[in-house]
N, C-alpha and C positions, 0 to 999 in steps of 0.2 A: 315340221312333219304336222299338217293339221288331218284329225279323224272326225266328221262330221255322220251322227247316226239320228235319221227322224223317226225309226221303227224300235216296237219292242221284241223280243221274240217269247211267242205265246202258241202252246198248243201248235209246235212243229212250222211253225210260219212267223215271217218278219207283219208285225203287226203295227198298223196307227196305234198309239195313245189316244187314251180317252179325254187325257189332257190336251190343252193347248202351250202347256208351259215347258220351257227346253232352261237345263243349266249349262254352262260354259266351264268347261276343263280349263284350267291356271297351269302353265307350263312354271316352275317354282324355281327354278333358272333365270329363265329371264321375265315372269310375270307377263306374260303373254298367253291368249288364247290360244291352245293346243286342240281343242275339239268342243265337240256340241251334242249333247246327249238330251232324250227325251224325259223330262219330268212326272212321272207315273201317277196316280193316284189310287184313291180306295176302288175303284170300276176298274180300273188294270188287275189291281190285285185278283179282284174276286173274280176275274176273266181268267187269269192264271191258277187260279187254284183251283178253280171248275175244271179246269184243263187236266191237270196235274192229279185229281181226286179220281176225273172217267178215266184216265190212263193208267191207275195204279193196278186195277181190277186184273187188267191182261199182264201187266208188266211184273207184277209180284209175283204170276205163274210163269212167265219166260225161265228157260231152262237155264242153269247157272254156266253151261259152256257157253251158249248164246250169248247171256250179259258180260260174259267174259270177252268174245269176241269185239263188241262194241267198246268197252273199255281198254281193249289194246287197241281199239282202231283211234279212239282218242288221244292217248299217248304217241300214240306215233306222228299224228296230225301237228302233236303240240311240240314233237322235234324235230318235225319239215317246217314248221312257223316260228323256231325261237329265235332265232336273229329281229324278226317283226315283234315279237313278243318283247323282246331285252329294249329298241328301241321305243315300242310306245312307253313301257314302265319306265323309261332314262327320262322320256318328257312330260309323262305325267305325274311322276311323282319323284324326279329327280335322283334316283339310283346311278351312280357313275356306272360306264359303259361296262366297266368288266366285270361289277358287283352284279349288275343286271345280267349282262349274259350267265354268269356263273350261279348266281343263288335265285333270281326274279323269274328266269324264263327257263333252268336247266332242269331245276331242283321240281315246280310242278308236274312237268315230266315223268319223270323218274316216280312220284310218289304217285301219280295214276296209274303206271304198271306195276307195282305194288300190289293194289287191288286185283287186279284184271287175274291172279291163281286165287286169291278170298273169297271171289264171289261161290267156289265149292263148299265151301266152307259152312254155308246158309242147309246145305244138305246134310251135315254131319247131325246125327243122333244122339241120346246117350238112353241107357235101359236104367233104370233105379228103382227098382224094388219090381211091383206089378206097374211102374207108370213109364209112358216114353215119353221124354222129352225133346222138342222139336224145335226150331226157330224159326220165325216169320219176321215180314220186315214190317217197319214200325206203320209206314204210310208216306201221307204227303208231309214233306218238311219244307221249312222255313230257312232258307241259309244266308241269314245276313254277318256280312263283310268286312274287315277294316280296309285302309288306305296301305298300311306301312308293309304289308308282303302281299298285294291284292291275289295275285293270281294262284301265289302258294295256297292261302287260305283258303280261295274257291276250291281248291282242287283235293285239301285235307277235309273239306265236306263232298263238296260232289262225289268224288271215287267210292268211299267208303258207299253213301249212298245210293250209288248204282251198283256196286257188289251186293248189297244187302236185298233189292228188289225196290226199293221207293222211289217216289217221284219228287219233284221238288220245284223250289220257287225261288230263285237267287237272287238276292238284293245288296249289291257291293255297293263299297262306299261312292260316294257324292267326287270326292277328291280326285279318286283313282280307278275311275269305271272302263274305261278305254278297250283296256285287259279284257275284260268279261267278256263283250261283244266280240273281239276274237274269239276266245275260248265257245260263244253260242255260234259264231260261224264254222267253227268244225263240226261240233255237236249236231250242226243242222250237214255237214257235208257228208256225215258216216250214215245219215239214214237215222238217228239213233227216235225212235218210235214217238209220236208226236204225245203231247202232255206229257213226257217225263222229264225232262229237263226246259225250265220257264225262265227266262230274264225279265223283268223288271227294275228300273231305276228309278230312283229320286230320293226325296227329301228323309231321312229317317221317321221324324213326327207323322209323314203320311203314311207310305209304302210300308217302311219297319214297323209302325205299329200297327197298320191293318195286317199285317201278316200275322204280329203275333193275337191279334185276338181275333182272326177268323176262327170259326167255328169249323171249320174243314180239316185247319191245321193242328197234326198230330205232334210233333215236333218241331221245337226251335234250336236250334244251332247257332252259338253266336261268337263273333274274338271281339275283341273292343275293351272298352273302358269297366271299369270296376262300376263307373256310378250308370252309366248304359245299363251294362248286366243285371242290378237291380231292378230298374225299372222294367224291362223285359220279365224276371222274374215273375214281379209282382201283375205283369199285364198276362202274363205265360199259365198262372196260377189259377184264373178265372175260370178256367176252362180244362183244368189238371195235363197240360201238355207236359211231356216231357224236356226237358230244357237242359241242353248241354251251351255251358259257360266257359269258355275262355280268357282270362280275364287279366288285369294289370299284374306286375311284380315291382319289387325294390329288388333284387336280388344280392347276396354276397359272397364274396369271393374268399375263403379263408385260405391265407399264405400261410403256412407253419413255419417254426425257425426252423426245418431243417430242407426250407426247399429254396429250389433256384431260384430266388428272388428277383433278377433280372428277366431270367425268361417269363416268370409268374408276371410281374408289374406290365412287362410289353406287350404281351399276350391280354390283359385282360384290359388296358388302354385301347387297343386295337378293335376288341372285342367292344368292347359301349360304345367308339365313334364311329364303328358302322353302320351302314344306314344312314348317318348321322342320330346316330342314337335313339332311334325309332323301334328300335326292338325289345317287345313284352318280355324275354329272356336275359336282357342286357345287363353282365355282373357291375352294377350300379355303384354299390357300398364294395368296396374294397379291406379288406378286416388284413391289418400289419403285426408283427411284434412289437412291442414298444423299444426293444433293444434294436429293432432294424429298418424305425421308421422312416430317420432322418435320410435314411440310402434310399428310400424306398419313394419319398416322396423326390428327390431329388431325379429319381431313374424319370416317374411318371410324367414330372415335369418335360425332362429331354423328349420324350415320348411324344406327347401331346404337341408340342412345339415342333415336331418335325413331319405332322401329319399335312398333308398334301389336301387342302380346300379348294374346289374350283368349279368349274364346268364339266356338269355328269360326264358330255363328250370327248374331254381330255383323257386318254387313255392312263395317264400321269395320273388322275384325282383319285384320291382313296375315298373322300367325303363330299359329299355335295350338299345341295338347301334342304331345310327342313321341306314338307310337304305342302303346305301355307304359309302365310301372313301370321293368321290365328297363332297356329303351332309354334311359329318361330317367337311371337310376344307370348305368349305361354311361357317360352323355354327361358326368356331374356328376364321375364321376373321373376321368375325361382331362382336366377343368378341370383339377381338385385337383395331376395331375400336371403340367400346363402352369404351375402356381405355382411348385409343387416343383423344376422345371426352373430355373427363373430367368426367365420370361418374364414380361412386364410385363403386368398387366388393366387395361388401357384403358376395358370396356364389360363388362355383365354381372358373372357370376360365378356364387357357388353357391347365394343364396338365389330364392329364387322369384319370379317377378314380382309387386311389390304384391298384395293383394287375388286372389292366384289360388292359394291355400293348398290347396284341392281343383283335382285335376288332374296330368297328368303335363306340369308346364310346366319350362322351362329359359329364362331370358334370353338375348336374343340376345348373345354374348360375343364381343368382339375381344382377341386378344394381340397385343402389339408385342415389339420385342427378341424375334421370334425367328429361330434358325437352324435348319437345314436338318436338322441332325444330332438335334433333339427328338423325342421321340417325338410330340407333337401336330402335330408338320410330315412325319412319316413313315407314321404310322396312319391308318387309315379312321374320323374319329369319329362319324360318320352322326349329327350332330346340329349348331342352330349355332354353328359355333365355327371363327372363321377366324383366320391366322394372317397377319403381317406381315412378311415378310421382306428386306430391303435388299439391294440387290447395285451391284456399282463400274459393269461395262460389258455391254453387250449378251452379249458373249464369256461371262459369268460368269451371265448370269439365264437362257439355255438351258442352262446345265450344272447349275444349280440344280434346272431346271425336271424335266430330264431324270434327276436323280439322285432314283431312286422305282422305291419295285417294282412301280411300276404304272403304268400307261399309257393313262387312257380319254378323259380332254376334255383343255381349255388355252384357253387365250385368250390374245389381243394386241392390246394397244392401242396406238397410232398415230396421230399427223397425215395422213404418208404410208401407204397400202393398200398401196404395192408392197410396201418394207420391212416392213410387218406379215407379209405372204405369206413373203416370204425366213424372218423368223423362224419364222413356223409351221410352214412344209418342216422346221426341224432341232428339230422338236420331238417325240420319240418317246411320239405318242396319236393315238387314233383317229380324234379328229375337233379341230377347230379352230375356236372364237365369235370375228372379228376386229371389234373397234371394238362389241361389243354385237348381233353379228348375231342376227338368230331363229332359234327352233329348227326344223328341216326334217323331215317327218313323212315325206319318201322320200327323206332321203339315208343312208346307211349310219350305226349306230352299231355300235360295238365297240372291244375296248382290245388294247392291244399288251401283251406281260410279263404281269404277276400279276393283271391287268383283266379276263381273259379269252382267246379265241379265238373264230373267227367272227362275223357281222356280224348286225345284225337290223335290219329296216325297209327299204322300197326292194324293186329289184331282188336287190341282196345278201342279205338278206333270205330271199327267195324261195329262192335258191341253198342256202341251208344242208339245205331240205327237198328236194332233186333225188338222184336217181342220173344219172350220165352211161352211157351206151352206146354203143359204136362196131362199126356191124356193117359188116363186110367184103364190097365188093360183089367181084364174079368180073367186072372189065371186056369178058369173050369174051361174058358173058351167061350 
């Protein structure tokens, strides 16, 4: 499957780029070209932002019921095209077919639908003394998204922006941009007013930076690495834009001494290796009581060795390739660092999986004898690498979990849910999973510390796109 696009979606129509350059999209499983997209430039950004600014006046005043109708229509079309979406993301990102369908395709449609009813929240007012507190959309938004959950991350920004009455320019990752064109096709098909949604593809240092510095952009919402997030904050700060950042993580799973160790470790291994470890909330630091440590290492080794790595099109595959050669090489470099630091390699390693010399594959890797000062325990690897860290008591476990520059996610396992919740409350992180609790698409997600600021999803995700106004009334009339 090859998808080629030669135009950008700007101001309600497909337009030829101001640049003459194009980028190839590479299938990470085959290392062959699977698509071609325009490489936009600063002129394209200016054209898109101008369209969004022009559209904002009318769209921001559009009744909530009408905005809801558009959001419902987009959600329905995403559902209708979920097979095509899953196939596209499987090819451009390497997600195994079942994962691509269940997560990469189904989840965005579900998240989009949750914001249809939230459009009405913009009409809610509050009286505080003699003041009327009202909500208004923030304006033109630059939405800059990553490659690991590409459509989900786009929708997680587009949906609340639409509900709030904002207009937007979407800049997807160059690694996985094809799904964004499918969304643009859907937007066009449902007849969203011209200029409300604009799509400009291109390099981050060209298109992304032009968006972040454009004087007519009111807000930047970015998901990606902490380093890029720092750069975006600096650029946005020049014009005092609101900047919402969902960045990296190095999340800890605290397995307490009364937990079902087998269930906790096997869950942890699968959670880290899903999507080839390319998940910001992956529980890559596993904290285990000293008395149960050796048993845990054996379980983790067995679970990692049993993972099926292979062709994403194979229904039996659990883990596909890394998204790119650069990402594969970065992960392998971290594995080398772990070995040099003295950690014990108990599963996986540097050699590619047997029979998979073509494609950007990395074996599911588990390190034991890790301490929290090691590079592999402190930096986000963004690959299928798991660190097993022993602890002596609950206080030390929480201290280790919090001894990180990140604070995006975490987990606690215990036979006593109340005890687990108390531990979760002490963790400095934006969300915590108890005993394998499922992901909730209407609960807020976001980080403490260098994992970012602001929140996505649910009501909190909508608030990022809202300005609050106090109207002071004269009680005398």
